[in-house]
N, C-alpha and C positions, 0 to 999 in steps of 0.2 A: 079267351086264356083259360086253362085247366088250372087245378090247385096248386098252390106256390107257397115256397118255404120263403120268409121274409126276413132279410138279414137286417139289426136292429145294431145301430153304432149307439152302444151306452155309455159312450164317453163322458158326456155330461149329461146330469140329471134330467136338465130341462127337453132332451130328447123324446121323453115320456110323451110330450105334446103332439109332436109329429108322428110316433108309431099308432097314439090313440085316434087322431084323426084320419090318419092312412087306412088303418084297420077299418073306422067306420064308412071310409067311402069304396073299400073294396068289398065290402058286405053290400053296397049298396049297387056295386057294379055285377053281383054274384061271381064273383071272385073269391073260391075259398083260399082260406090260410090253413095247410096242414102242420106247419111248424112254423116257431120263432126263436131264430137264433140270434144271441145277442154276444156282441164282442165289441171291444173298446179298440177304435181305428184313428189312426192319425200318424201318418209318418214322422213328423215334427218330433215323436217323443221317442224315434229309434234308437239315436244316441245312447238313451238312459235303459233300454231292455234289450234283450236278445233276440237277433234278428229272425233265427231261424225258429226259435219257438213262438214269435210274432206272426211269420209266415206260415207256420205249421196248422193254426188256428184257421187261418181263414184259406189255407188249402181242403183242411178239411171239411169246412163247409160247403165249399164249390165241389168235393167229391160227394157229399151226402146229395147233394143236388141230382148230381150224375145219376147215383147209383137210384135215387128215386125217380127219376126221369122228369123231374119238374124244376121248373124256372126257381132261380133265385132272384127275388125283388129287392133291389137294391133300392133304399128308401131316402138315402140322402149322399150328396156330391164327396163328401169325405170316404165315404166304404168306395163308392165308385171310382174315384181318383186312385185309392190304394190297391183295388183290382186290376186297374188296368197298370198301375207302377208294377206290379207283382209279375205280370205277363210279360211285361217290358225286360224286367232282369232275368226272368226264366229264360227267355230266347236270347237275348246278350250276352249272359254271364255263364258261362259252362260251369265253372267252379261251384257256383252258387246253387245253379242246376242240380250237380251232382250232389251236393252236400244236403240238399233238401229231399233229394230221393232216397238217401239214407235216413234223414230224421223221419221221411212218412213211412219208411219201410216199403217201398215201392216204387217202381218206376212213374214218375209225373206224368200225365197225357192230357200234354199242353193242349192241344187242337182241341180235345173231348170236355176239357174245364172251358175253354173260352165260349163254348154255345150253352154254359148253364146259369149265366147269369143276364138280367137285364134292369136297366135303370126305370124306378117305378113310373116317371111321367109318361114314357114311352106307352105303357101299358093302360094308362089310365085314359091318355088320349085315344087311343084303339077301341078302348072299350066304351067309352061314351057314347051317347046317341044327343048330339045336339039338339034335336026337335024337343026332347023333356026338360031340356034346362031353360031357367031364367035369366037369358044372355043379357038382357040390360042391367040385370044386378050392377055389373062394375061400369057401366055407360057413365061416360064422364071423368073416371079415375084415371090417375097417374100414378103408377110405382116405379121405384127402382128394383132390378134385377141383378142383387149380388151375389156372385160365383168365382169359384177359386178361377185364378189366373191360369194354372195347368190345366183347365177344362175347356178354354176358349174356343180351339178349334172343334173341339166334340161339339159343345153346342150350336155353332155355326153349322158344322155339317148336319146334324139331326133336327135342327129347324126347330128346337123346342121353345124357343121365345115366340117365332110368327104362328104357333100352335097356340100358346096359350092366349095370345092376344086375338085371335079368330074365335076361341072357345069362349071368351070372358069380356071381350070390348075393351080391355083393359088396353092403355098406353103404357108402352115399357121402355124404359130407361136402362141398358146393360151396365153395370159396373163389374169389371173383372179384376179382382183385387186378392191381394193373400189374405188369410185367415190367421189373427194374431191371437187368438184364443188360446193356444198351448203354451203363449208368454205368462196366463195368470198363475201359472204353476212355478215360476221360475222368476219372472220379472213382471209384476202385476202393475207396476206403475208405466213400464213401457206398452202392455198391452192396452192400459187405458188410453193412453197418448195415441198410438196406431190406429187403435178402434174407434177414439173418438174422432180422428180427421178424418175418415173415412165415412162413419154414420153423419157426420155435419156437410160432408161432400154431396151425400145424396138428398137430405135434410133439405140443403140449400139450393137445392135443384127444383125443387117445389113440386116434391111428390107427397100423393096421400099417405103412402105405406111404402115397407120395405119388404120385399120378396125374395126368400133365401132358401135353397134346399140342403144348406150347409150347416149342421148341429152347432158349428163352433161361433160362426157369426152369431146366432141366436143366442148363444150363452153368455156370449160379450156383449153383446149390443142392445141385447133386453134384459137380463139378469144381473149386469151391471152397469148399468144404464147411468145411474145417479154417478159413480166413478168417471164415467166417460165425459158426463157433464161438466164435472168438477176438475176435469184435467185439463178440460178445452176452456175452461173460465165461462162458460155460456149459460144464461138463463135458463133456457128451455131445453126439451127434449122429449118431443111431442109424438114423433115419427114411430107406428109400430112397426113390428116385424112378424110378417107372416110365414108360413110353410105353403108350398102348393097345393097340399090337398085342403088346406082350408080353405082356399081361395078357390077349387075346383065344388068343394062340400055347400058352397055358398050359393050355387047355382042351383041348390034343389030347394023345392019349395017349403019343405021343413027344416030348412036350416035357420038356426038361430044362434046369437052369442053364446048362449049355456052348451048348445050342441057341437059348436066350435071349438070351445075349450078358452074362450077370449079372457075369462076370468082370471085363469093362470099364467096371462102375459104380466110382464111388471108395467110394458107401457099397455093399458087396454085399448084394444082397438074400437073403434066407435063407429063402424061402417054400419053396423045390422042393430 
């Protein structure tokens, strides 16, 4: 893959761990980044913001990738869902499309913009050379893979889970759930309760860690883990959350806990 523009969902500060690991991985795969665009993305906040301003920013980023003839690398599932949702609305809602044409000052080339983005794991998988990786690193480990329920069909069609299992040797248990991190702003106690139910369901399934491309899940289930633990009346919360780039980076010979930013987690991963 040629140089790319990275879309960094900066909705939560904990997303910095994701972008740091992704940047490191892209460098190892000789995929250069020409630009990093930061946008706060989560449609759950739409009732509180101006939809036209919200989607204008996203269209502007997609447009910049189209002009530069580069791919927009989407590194988290919340952003991926937002982009898919944007195109669905543009196709189905003529009134919305006309409003966005006026806001953007030009007619939106929907078909053209649809070809400007790609989900980061797809690029990573195609660029990796399995023969150079320590495939046995994750042998014997079992993880929960928690992803947005709205992306369940996409995940199955793209075969992301089988690809991760094949590359890493992991045994993956999929969990398609709503992300409740947005409730941290308006009803934190409900966020803790709902997030706690999901976290302990995965923990009780006997996994070694939780894998997610959703920064909201990481924010809620790592940064606020003590609150989740208290809300559920549980004594322990010891299953860490990892992002996909961390799991892939661990397959390289020079990987260690420091390079993977494990110390930045509230629940410290102890696999390396």
